[in-house]
C-alpha positions as a LaTeX table, in Angstrom:
\begin{tabular}{lrrr}
\hline
Residue & $x$ (\AA) & $y$ (\AA) & $z$ (\AA) \\
\hline
Met1 & $-30.56$ & 10.52 & $-3.49$ \\
Glu2 & $-32.97$ & 12.53 & $-6.49$ \\
Ile3 & $-30.12$ & 14.07 & $-8.51$ \\
Leu4 & $-28.22$ & 10.82 & $-8.70$ \\
Asn5 & $-31.25$ & 8.27 & $-9.83$ \\
Glu6 & $-31.52$ & 11.39 & $-12.46$ \\
Ser7 & $-27.86$ & 11.64 & $-13.56$ \\
Phe8 & $-27.53$ & 7.29 & $-13.84$ \\
Gly9 & $-27.25$ & 7.28 & $-17.19$ \\
Phe10 & $-26.26$ & 10.91 & $-18.07$ \\
Leu11 & $-23.95$ & 9.67 & $-21.49$ \\
Leu12 & $-26.71$ & 7.77 & $-22.72$ \\
Gln13 & $-28.06$ & 11.30 & $-24.69$ \\
Phe14 & $-25.65$ & 11.18 & $-26.76$ \\
Pro15 & $-24.89$ & 9.64 & $-29.77$ \\
Leu16 & $-22.55$ & 6.52 & $-29.09$ \\
Trp17 & $-19.81$ & 7.62 & $-31.48$ \\
Ala18 & $-19.37$ & 11.16 & $-29.84$ \\
Val19 & $-19.32$ & 9.30 & $-26.43$ \\
Ile20 & $-16.64$ & 6.70 & $-27.87$ \\
Ile21 & $-14.44$ & 10.00 & $-29.09$ \\
Gly22 & $-14.87$ & 11.74 & $-25.95$ \\
Leu23 & $-13.94$ & 8.90 & $-23.54$ \\
Val24 & $-10.82$ & 7.72 & $-25.48$ \\
Leu25 & $-9.48$ & 11.67 & $-25.85$ \\
Ile26 & $-10.33$ & 11.91 & $-21.92$ \\
Thr27 & $-8.31$ & 8.27 & $-21.45$ \\
Gly28 & $-5.37$ & 10.05 & $-24.10$ \\
Leu29 & $-5.03$ & 13.10 & $-21.49$ \\
Leu30 & $-4.86$ & 11.33 & $-18.67$ \\
Val31 & $-2.00$ & 9.14 & $-20.03$ \\
Phe32 & $-0.53$ & 12.32 & $-21.43$ \\
Trp33 & $-0.82$ & 14.12 & $-18.39$ \\
Glu34 & 0.83 & 10.83 & $-16.29$ \\
Thr35 & $-2.54$ & 11.70 & $-13.64$ \\
Pro36 & $-2.59$ & 9.03 & $-10.68$ \\
Leu37 & $-4.53$ & 5.92 & $-10.12$ \\
Leu38 & $-6.94$ & 7.75 & $-8.18$ \\
Ile39 & $-8.05$ & 10.41 & $-10.81$ \\
Trp40 & $-8.14$ & 7.12 & $-12.78$ \\
Ala41 & $-10.40$ & 6.04 & $-10.87$ \\
Ile42 & $-13.32$ & 8.65 & $-10.29$ \\
Val43 & $-13.07$ & 9.54 & $-13.89$ \\
Gly44 & $-13.70$ & 5.40 & $-14.79$ \\
Thr45 & $-17.03$ & 5.59 & $-12.09$ \\
Leu46 & $-18.17$ & 8.93 & $-13.94$ \\
Ala47 & $-18.10$ & 6.94 & $-17.11$ \\
Leu48 & $-19.79$ & 3.97 & $-16.21$ \\
Trp49 & $-21.98$ & 5.81 & $-13.98$ \\
Gly50 & $-22.70$ & 7.88 & $-17.57$ \\
Leu51 & $-23.26$ & 4.44 & $-19.52$ \\
Ser52 & $-25.39$ & 3.22 & $-16.78$ \\
Ala53 & $-23.79$ & 0.37 & $-15.57$ \\
Pro54 & $-24.83$ & $-2.75$ & $-14.64$ \\
Ala55 & $-23.73$ & $-3.09$ & $-10.73$ \\
Trp56 & $-21.29$ & $-5.82$ & $-11.51$ \\
Val57 & $-19.20$ & $-3.46$ & $-13.45$ \\
Phe58 & $-18.75$ & $-1.20$ & $-11.02$ \\
Gly59 & $-17.87$ & $-4.04$ & $-8.43$ \\
Val60 & $-14.91$ & $-5.60$ & $-11.39$ \\
Phe61 & $-14.11$ & $-1.95$ & $-11.75$ \\
Ala62 & $-13.48$ & $-1.51$ & $-8.02$ \\
Ala63 & $-11.72$ & $-4.75$ & $-7.28$ \\
Leu64 & $-9.30$ & $-3.85$ & $-10.40$ \\
Ile65 & $-8.47$ & $-0.13$ & $-8.44$ \\
Ile66 & $-8.02$ & $-2.12$ & $-5.26$ \\
Leu67 & $-6.08$ & $-4.75$ & $-6.94$ \\
Phe68 & $-3.33$ & $-1.75$ & $-8.86$ \\
Gly69 & $-3.89$ & 0.62 & $-6.15$ \\
Val70 & $-3.03$ & $-0.65$ & $-2.77$ \\
Lys71 & 0.67 & $-1.57$ & $-2.88$ \\
Pro72 & 0.97 & $-4.65$ & $-0.13$ \\
Ile73 & $-2.26$ & $-6.72$ & $-2.28$ \\
Arg74 & $-0.58$ & $-5.47$ & $-5.90$ \\
Arg75 & 2.86 & $-7.70$ & $-4.46$ \\
Ala76 & 1.02 & $-10.50$ & $-3.10$ \\
Val77 & $-1.77$ & $-10.89$ & $-6.01$ \\
Leu78 & 0.91 & $-9.92$ & $-8.85$ \\
Thr79 & 4.32 & $-8.91$ & $-8.39$ \\
Lys80 & 5.28 & $-11.84$ & $-6.60$ \\
Pro81 & 3.66 & $-14.83$ & $-9.20$ \\
Leu82 & 4.87 & $-13.20$ & $-12.15$ \\
Met83 & 8.18 & $-12.58$ & $-11.06$ \\
Lys84 & 8.72 & $-16.20$ & $-9.99$ \\
Leu85 & 7.15 & $-17.06$ & $-13.46$ \\
Leu86 & 9.55 & $-15.09$ & $-15.25$ \\
Asp87 & 12.70 & $-16.35$ & $-12.56$ \\
Ser88 & 11.30 & $-19.80$ & $-13.63$ \\
Met89 & 11.45 & $-19.28$ & $-17.42$ \\
Asn90 & 14.66 & $-17.81$ & $-17.29$ \\
Phe91 & 13.53 & $-14.62$ & $-18.66$ \\
Leu92 & 15.05 & $-12.00$ & $-16.82$ \\
Pro93 & 18.73 & $-11.53$ & $-17.83$ \\
Thr94 & 21.50 & $-12.32$ & $-15.19$ \\
Ile95 & 23.40 & $-9.35$ & $-14.25$ \\
Ser96 & 26.81 & $-9.96$ & $-13.62$ \\
Glu97 & 29.68 & $-7.82$ & $-11.15$ \\
Thr98 & 30.75 & $-4.91$ & $-12.07$ \\
\hline
\end{tabular}
């Protein structure tokens, strides 16, 4: 457990501009390589740990990862209501029979 206590906030030893540039570059690489959500979760957790984020930020991050990562939850909470809203607004085009 001592290693966890010592490593918490390890990114704070670097200048803020260097940390921001590094995180932007890592994010760009993750987007370019089309990495799965699990890798995003690991990298995000490491970034939050390195920036010594409070516990509630970790909780919000975990909730977002679960919301977007678990397909039945995502369908029930996001996709279904969004599709109903778009359908009620007649935003979606009608598909004709060909």
